[in-house]
N, C-alpha and C positions, 0 to 999 in steps of 0.2 A: 503494500499501498505507500501509494507517494504520499510526503507530508504536504504535498501542495494540493494534492484534490482535498484533501481530511478539514484545513484549515479553510476557514470562512475567507471569501478576495479580498477584503479590508484588510486582512491581516496585517498587513505590511504596514499599516499606516499603527498599528499595536508597537512594532519592532517598532519604527521609528518612537515612540513614546517611551520603550524601554531605552534605546541610545538614549535620547532626553534625558532617562533619572539618570545613567549611568556617566554621563559628562557633568550633571547637576552635583553629583556625588563626587565627582571625582574635585571639581570645584571648590569644596566644603572641605574634603582632605587636605587641597593644598591653602585652602587659607588657615586650617589650624597649625599643617608645619610650618608656615614661614610666622604667626603667631608664637611660635616654641620658639623661634631664633630671637623675634621682637622683645617679647619676655622674660627670655632666658628660662622658660620652664624644661626640664630636663625628662628623659625620660626614666621612668615607668610613668613620672607622677600625672593625673591628670586633670589636676585643675593646681591652679597658683594659690599661694597664702599669700600671696602681694597685690596683685594683677586682675583685677575683675574685670575687665576688658577681656584678657586672655579667656577666664571662665566662661563668658559670653561667646565667645569665637566657638570655643570647645563645645558648647553644647548645643549648640544651633547644628552642631553636625551629628553631636549624641544622638541628640532626641531625633533626628533625620532616620538615624540608622536604630535607631528602637522601635520607627513604627513600620520602615522599608519592608520588612518581611511578609508582614501582614498585607499590606497594601498589592505586592506584586503577586500574593494567590487570589485576594479578588478583581485585580486588574487584568490577570490574566482568564481567570474564571468568568467575570465579566464578557473579557475580551473573543471569547469561544462563541457566542452566539449574537452581542452587540459589539460589535469590535470597531466602529466608528465612532459611536458613544460615550465607549470605553476610552479612545483614544483621548476624542478631546477632554472627559472627565480627568483623566491620567496628565493632559498637558496641564490641566489646570492646577494638579495636586504639584507636579513638579515645580513648575513656575510660583507656587504660593509657597512651596520649601527654601526657594530660593529671595523672597521676600520676607519671611521670617527671619532669616538668615542675616540678611541687611540689616533688619532694624535690630536681630538681636545686639548684631556686630558695634553699635552705636554705643555699649556699653550699658545702657538702658532698658534692662528687661520687658520692661512694659512695653516694647514697639517691637517684640516678637511678634504680637498678635496684627502687625501689617500683612503677614500669612495666615491668619484665621478666613482669609476665602477659599484656602487648602480642605475645608471641610466638607465642601461643594462638591469638590472631585472625589474625595476620600470616602462620605459615606454616600455619595454617588455611584460608586463601582459596590460598597457596599451591596447598597440598595437591588443593583443589577443581579449581582451574585445571588441573591435570594431569590430573583426570579428565575434564573434560569434553574436552582435545585428545586425551584416550586414545579417550574415546564416538566422536569427532570420526574418526580413526583406524578404528575398527569392532573394537580391540581389546576392547575390552567394552562 
């Protein structure tokens, strides 16, 4: 069985969303690496006792990593049936993580809420995943 005949024809958009998320994670990682040098935070320390801004930069990356596996699962389930909708919702979530990080990078943790619109994308793919599950169970 050829994978190209199994996946929806628009699944290519989903793959581009995954690539976009990979770029976003790489960007956040590079920012943490640069902040480690700037604020002299040596490995294996996760946080600084002296610099709140470093902690904000590190937390933006760490928090994204904490939610990323769940997002990937729901993104994939949703995309198998609703590839275009999942791609749009995924792009919203990925973009919001950049807004979240840029707000956090100011050193004012409240500004991380600049990325709150990402819940549209996150909960959107969860809802679509629930729809897929219900369809598989023959509920609708």
